[in-house]
C-alpha positions as CSV (number, residue, x, y, z in Angstrom):
1,M,0.0,0.0,0.0
2,K,2.8,2.4,0.9
3,K,4.5,1.5,-2.3
4,N,1.5,2.5,-4.3
5,I,1.2,5.8,-2.5
6,K,4.8,6.6,-3.1
7,K,4.4,5.6,-6.8
8,N,1.4,8.0,-7.1
9,T,3.2,10.8,-5.4
10,V,6.2,10.4,-7.8
11,S,3.8,10.4,-10.8
12,K,2.2,13.6,-9.6
13,V,5.5,15.3,-9.2
14,I,6.6,14.2,-12.6
15,L,3.3,15.5,-14.1
16,L,3.5,18.8,-12.3
17,T,7.1,19.2,-13.4
18,A,6.1,18.5,-17.0
19,L,3.2,21.1,-16.8
20,I,5.6,23.7,-15.5
21,A,8.1,23.0,-18.2
22,V,5.3,23.3,-20.9
23,L,4.2,26.6,-19.3
24,F,7.7,28.1,-19.3
25,A,8.3,26.8,-22.8
26,G,5.1,28.5,-24.0
27,Q,6.2,31.8,-22.4
28,A,9.6,31.5,-23.9
29,F,8.1,30.8,-27.3
30,A,5.8,33.9,-27.0
31,K,8.8,36.1,-26.1
32,A,10.8,34.7,-28.9
33,K,7.9,35.3,-31.3
34,K,7.5,38.8,-30.1
35,S,11.2,39.4,-30.3
36,K,11.3,38.0,-33.8
37,A,8.4,40.3,-34.9
38,K,10.3,43.3,-33.6
39,K,13.4,42.2,-35.4
40,G,11.4,41.6,-38.5
41,K,10.0,45.1,-38.4
42,A,13.5,46.5,-37.9
43,D,14.7,44.5,-40.9
44,Q,12.0,45.8,-43.2
45,N,12.2,49.1,-45.0
46,V,10.7,51.0,-42.2
47,R,11.4,54.7,-42.4
48,I,12.1,56.7,-39.2
49,I,10.1,59.9,-39.0
50,Q,11.3,62.5,-36.6
51,V,8.3,64.3,-35.1
52,A,8.7,67.6,-33.2
53,H,6.3,68.9,-30.7
54,T,6.3,71.6,-28.0
55,P,7.1,70.5,-24.4
56,T,4.6,72.6,-22.4
57,N,1.6,73.2,-24.7
58,V,-1.0,71.4,-22.6
59,P,-3.1,69.7,-23.8
60,Y,-1.9,69.7,-27.4
61,G,1.7,68.6,-27.0
62,Y,3.8,68.3,-23.8
63,L,6.0,66.1,-21.7
64,N,4.0,64.4,-18.9
65,E,5.2,63.5,-15.4
66,K,7.1,60.5,-16.7
67,G,8.9,62.6,-19.3
68,E,7.0,61.0,-22.1
69,S,5.6,62.8,-25.1
70,D,1.9,63.3,-24.5
71,G,-1.1,65.5,-25.5
72,F,-4.0,65.4,-28.0
73,E,-2.0,66.2,-31.1
74,V,0.8,63.9,-30.1
75,S,-1.7,61.1,-29.4
76,V,-3.3,61.6,-32.8
77,L,0.1,61.2,-34.5
78,K,0.8,58.1,-32.4
79,A,-2.5,56.7,-33.7
80,V,-1.5,57.7,-37.2
81,D,1.8,55.8,-36.7
82,E,-0.1,52.7,-35.7
83,L,-1.9,52.7,-39.1
84,L,1.3,53.2,-41.2
85,P,3.6,50.2,-40.9
86,Q,6.0,51.7,-43.4
87,Y,7.0,54.4,-40.8
88,Q,8.2,54.6,-37.2
89,F,7.5,57.9,-35.5
90,N,10.0,59.2,-33.0
91,F,8.8,62.1,-30.9
92,N,11.0,65.0,-29.9
93,A,10.0,67.8,-27.4
94,V,11.6,71.0,-28.7
95,S,11.1,74.8,-28.5
96,D,8.8,76.6,-30.9
97,D,11.8,78.1,-32.8
98,E,13.6,74.8,-33.1
99,L,10.4,73.1,-34.2
100,L,9.8,75.6,-37.1
101,I,13.4,75.8,-38.2
102,G,13.9,72.0,-37.8
103,I,10.9,71.3,-40.1
104,E,12.1,73.7,-42.7
105,T,15.6,72.3,-42.8
106,G,14.4,68.7,-42.7
107,K,15.8,67.8,-39.3
108,Y,12.2,67.0,-38.4
109,Q,9.8,65.7,-41.1
110,V,6.7,66.9,-39.3
111,G,5.9,69.0,-36.2
112,T,2.8,70.0,-34.2
113,K,2.3,73.0,-31.9
114,G,-1.4,73.8,-32.0
115,A,-0.6,75.8,-35.2
116,W,-3.2,77.9,-36.9
117,L,-2.9,78.2,-40.7
118,T,-1.4,81.4,-42.0
119,E,-0.2,82.6,-45.4
120,E,3.4,82.5,-44.2
121,R,3.1,78.9,-43.1
122,K,1.6,77.9,-46.4
123,K,4.7,79.1,-48.1
124,K,7.2,77.5,-45.7
125,F,5.6,74.1,-45.0
126,A,3.5,71.4,-46.7
127,I,0.0,71.6,-45.2
128,P,-2.3,68.5,-45.4
129,S,-5.9,68.7,-46.3
130,E,-6.9,67.3,-42.9
131,P,-6.3,69.3,-39.7
132,I,-5.1,67.5,-36.6
133,A,-7.1,69.4,-33.9
134,A,-8.8,72.7,-33.2
135,S,-8.6,75.6,-30.8
136,V,-11.9,76.9,-29.5
137,I,-11.9,80.7,-29.4
138,G,-14.6,82.9,-27.9
139,L,-15.4,86.0,-26.0
140,A,-14.7,86.9,-22.3
141,F,-17.0,89.7,-21.0
142,R,-18.5,91.1,-17.8
143,S,-21.0,88.7,-16.2
144,A,-23.2,91.8,-15.5
145,D,-23.8,91.9,-19.3
146,S,-24.9,88.3,-19.6
147,D,-28.5,89.4,-20.3
148,K,-27.3,91.3,-23.3
149,I,-24.4,89.2,-24.6
150,H,-25.2,85.6,-25.5
151,D,-22.8,85.1,-28.5
152,I,-20.5,87.0,-30.7
153,D,-23.4,88.4,-32.8
154,S,-25.2,89.9,-29.7
155,F,-21.8,91.3,-28.6
156,A,-21.5,93.1,-31.9
157,E,-25.0,94.5,-31.5
158,Y,-24.4,95.5,-27.9
159,S,-21.3,97.6,-28.6
160,G,-18.6,95.6,-30.4
161,K,-16.0,97.2,-28.2
162,L,-13.3,94.6,-28.3
163,I,-9.8,94.6,-26.7
164,P,-7.3,95.7,-29.4
165,I,-5.6,92.8,-31.3
166,S,-2.2,92.8,-32.9
167,P,-2.4,92.5,-36.7
168,L,0.3,89.9,-36.4
169,S,-2.0,87.7,-34.4
170,A,-4.2,85.1,-36.2
171,Q,-7.0,86.3,-34.0
172,Y,-7.0,89.6,-35.9
173,S,-8.0,87.7,-39.1
174,V,-10.8,85.9,-37.2
175,I,-12.5,89.2,-36.4
176,D,-11.7,90.7,-39.8
177,E,-13.3,87.7,-41.5
178,Y,-16.3,88.1,-39.2
179,N,-16.8,91.7,-40.1
180,K,-16.5,91.0,-43.8
181,A,-19.1,88.2,-43.5
182,H,-21.5,90.6,-41.8
183,E,-21.3,93.7,-44.0
184,G,-24.3,95.9,-43.5
185,Q,-24.8,94.4,-40.0
186,A,-23.5,95.2,-36.6
187,Q,-19.7,95.1,-36.7
188,I,-17.0,94.4,-34.1
189,K,-14.6,97.3,-33.6
190,L,-11.3,95.9,-34.8
191,V,-8.6,98.1,-33.3
192,P,-4.9,97.1,-34.1
193,S,-2.6,96.8,-31.1
194,D,1.1,97.6,-31.2
195,V,1.8,94.7,-28.8
196,F,1.1,91.0,-29.4
197,D,-0.5,90.4,-26.0
198,I,-2.1,92.9,-23.6
199,A,-1.5,91.7,-20.1
200,D,-4.3,93.7,-18.5
201,S,-7.1,92.6,-21.0
202,Y,-9.3,91.1,-18.3
203,L,-8.9,94.2,-16.1
204,W,-9.7,96.5,-19.0
205,V,-12.9,94.6,-19.6
206,L,-13.9,94.7,-15.9
207,E,-13.1,98.5,-15.8
208,G,-15.4,99.1,-18.7
209,R,-12.8,100.4,-21.1
210,Y,-13.8,97.6,-23.4
211,D,-16.7,95.2,-23.4
212,G,-15.1,92.0,-24.7
213,Y,-11.8,90.1,-25.0
214,L,-11.3,87.5,-27.7
215,V,-9.4,84.7,-26.0
216,L,-9.0,80.9,-26.3
217,K,-11.4,78.9,-24.2
218,L,-8.5,76.9,-22.7
219,S,-6.8,80.2,-21.7
220,F,-9.9,81.5,-20.0
221,E,-10.3,78.2,-18.1
222,K,-6.7,78.2,-17.0
223,N,-6.4,81.9,-16.0
224,V,-9.9,82.6,-14.7
225,L,-11.9,79.5,-13.8
226,K,-9.0,77.4,-12.4
227,E,-8.5,78.1,-8.7
228,T,-4.8,78.7,-9.1
229,G,-5.4,81.0,-12.1
230,P,-4.1,84.6,-11.8
231,Y,-7.6,86.1,-12.4
232,H,-9.6,83.5,-10.5
233,K,-10.7,86.1,-8.0
234,F,-12.7,87.7,-10.8
235,A,-14.3,84.4,-11.8
236,D,-17.8,85.5,-10.6
237,Q,-17.4,88.8,-12.6
238,L,-16.3,87.3,-15.9
239,S,-18.3,85.1,-18.3
240,Y,-17.4,83.4,-21.5
241,V,-19.1,82.3,-24.7
242,P,-17.4,80.2,-27.4
243,Y,-17.4,81.6,-31.0
244,K,-15.9,79.0,-33.2
245,G,-13.2,76.3,-33.5
246,I,-10.1,77.2,-35.4
247,P,-8.5,74.1,-37.0
248,T,-4.9,73.4,-36.0
249,W,-2.5,71.8,-38.5
250,P,0.6,69.6,-38.4
251,L,3.4,71.2,-40.3
252,F,5.4,69.0,-42.8
253,N,8.7,69.6,-44.5
254,R,7.9,70.6,-48.1
255,A,9.6,67.5,-49.5
256,E,7.4,65.1,-47.6
257,S,4.5,64.9,-50.1
258,Q,4.1,61.1,-49.7
259,L,4.1,61.4,-45.9
260,V,1.4,64.1,-46.1
261,T,-0.8,61.8,-48.3
262,D,-0.3,58.9,-45.9
263,Y,-1.2,61.1,-43.0
264,E,-4.3,62.4,-44.7
265,N,-5.5,58.8,-45.4
266,A,-4.8,57.7,-41.8
267,I,-6.6,60.8,-40.3
268,K,-9.8,60.0,-42.3
269,I,-9.8,56.5,-40.8
270,L,-9.3,57.8,-37.3
271,K,-12.2,60.2,-37.7
272,E,-14.5,57.5,-39.1
273,D,-13.7,54.9,-36.4
274,G,-14.2,57.5,-33.5
275,T,-10.6,57.6,-32.4
276,I,-10.3,61.4,-32.8
277,A,-13.5,62.0,-30.9
278,K,-12.4,59.8,-28.0
279,L,-9.0,61.4,-27.8
280,S,-10.7,64.9,-27.8
281,Q,-12.9,63.9,-24.9
282,K,-9.9,62.6,-23.0
283,Y,-7.8,65.8,-23.4
284,F,-10.5,68.5,-23.8
285,N,-13.6,67.0,-22.1
286,E,-15.4,67.7,-25.3
287,N,-15.1,67.2,-29.1
288,V,-13.4,70.4,-30.3
289,F,-14.3,69.6,-33.9
290,D,-18.0,70.3,-32.9
291,F,-17.0,74.0,-32.9
292,V,-15.4,73.9,-36.4
293,T,-18.0,75.3,-38.8
294,D,-15.9,76.1,-41.9
């Protein structure tokens, strides 16, 4: 009897050992297969694409707490990379100047910085037909005027007295285009500023010198609504209405026509399968493309 028990115990040990051996062999095979796949990809004609992005432009492109490239535009390009096996995107966080110069010289094949489209950029870079994101721009005004100002049209009818804007700013074109599209109707007073950014814009509105300030929604949220914002103490005195979404574009080196075409095809897929909308909800808590009307 004891002999049979001993024999059964030995058999169980042998069986257990065999099962463990099979398990480890399977894991080793999986690792080898994965390693082989990586090696196979490296051996193929995979082109390395150097992508530049700004390091602090939250939530478009930035370095997160782990020092990794992150942000909406960065994540969209990572999704594009997944759809294009012929490329491998390497992400580089650089300054605005290095990004622009680097794309022009070919150091970087593409860059993203929440860039609006301008005539100068059309001349310097290859611009795809599909934007990568959008900036929501709107009007900050006194909360006391909320019964009169509901949108940009009612602001124009109320007074149209807008904080001056530098002609060098893309925001100047936004209001200029609005006035041209509303000829014969209430106009917004477009006064050119000799400085790019007026630091006291919110205070000038509160003082009554002007009745509105054209500003990005994200900027208003950061500077006024956020508890740590420099103008948060005026949060109950200032209100905001969005006007429109301004598309932002990746900037490509002018020699990268094929890369531009491949990007355009990938973006269309990401829009259709809902990836873009999901990423927008993740980084903006809304779909910014809902505000793009053009």
